[in-house]
FIMARMI-651094 format. One line per field, with one value per residue (C-alpha): residue number from 1; residue in one letter; x, y, z. Coordinates in steps of 0.25 Angstrom, whole numbers, padded with zeros to 4 digits. Layout:
N
pos: [NUM;...] $
code: [A;...] $
X: [X;...] $
Y: [Y;...] $
Z: [Z;...] $
***
This chain:
67
pos: [1;2;3;4;5;6;7;8;9;10;11;12;13;14;15;16;17;18;19;20;21;22;23;24;25;26;27;28;29;30;31;32;33;34;35;36;37;38;39;40;41;42;43;44;45;46;47;48;49;50;51;52;53;54;55;56;57;58;59;60;61;62;63;64;65;66;67] $
code: [X;X;X;X;X;X;X;X;X;X;X;X;X;X;X;X;X;X;X;X;X;X;X;X;X;X;X;X;X;X;X;X;X;X;X;X;X;X;X;X;X;X;X;X;X;X;X;X;X;X;X;X;X;X;X;X;X;X;X;X;X;X;X;X;X;X;X] $
X: [0000;0005;0001;-0004;-0003;0012;0018;0028;0018;0009;0021;0024;0010;0010;0022;0019;0029;0023;0037;0042;0029;0031;0046;0043;0032;0041;0051;0041;0037;0052;0054;0042;0048;0061;0055;0047;0060;0054;0063;0065;0061;0070;0058;0058;0073;0071;0060;0068;0080;0071;0064;0076;0083;0070;0070;0084;0082;0071;0078;0090;0084;0086;0075;0081;0084;0099;0107] $
Y: [0000;0014;0027;0035;0048;0047;0056;0045;0034;0044;0047;0032;0029;0039;0033;0028;0016;0004;-0002;0010;0011;-0004;-0001;0011;0004;-0007;0003;0009;-0005;-0008;0006;0003;-0010;-0003;0008;-0002;-0009;-0022;-0034;-0035;-0049;-0053;-0049;-0035;-0033;-0037;-0027;-0016;-0019;-0020;-0007;0000;-0005;-0002;0012;0014;0009;0018;0030;0028;0024;0033;0039;0034;0020;0022;0019] $
Z: [0000;-0004;0002;-0011;-0003;-0003;-0013;-0018;-0019;-0027;-0037;-0038;-0041;-0052;-0060;-0073;-0073;-0066;-0064;-0057;-0048;-0044;-0041;-0033;-0025;-0022;-0017;-0008;-0002;0000;0007;0016;0020;0023;0031;0039;0043;0039;0036;0021;0015;0002;-0007;0000;-0002;-0017;-0019;-0013;-0022;-0034;-0031;-0028;-0041;-0049;-0044;-0047;-0061;-0063;-0058;-0066;-0079;-0091;-0100;-0113;-0108;-0108;-0096] $
***
């Protein structure tokens, strides 16, 4: 469940890239686990890694498709 009153959640939900929305949502979930100081299961650690790398990939992609 996400708080749609949160400005960041609203910006994420307004994105047009479904893959980026999924990655951003996974990163919010992983951040919530970390903030709650819950023990991370292997699946949670994998999700955090995947989300972090996905966001880095998105942030560093070039507009013309060249590296």
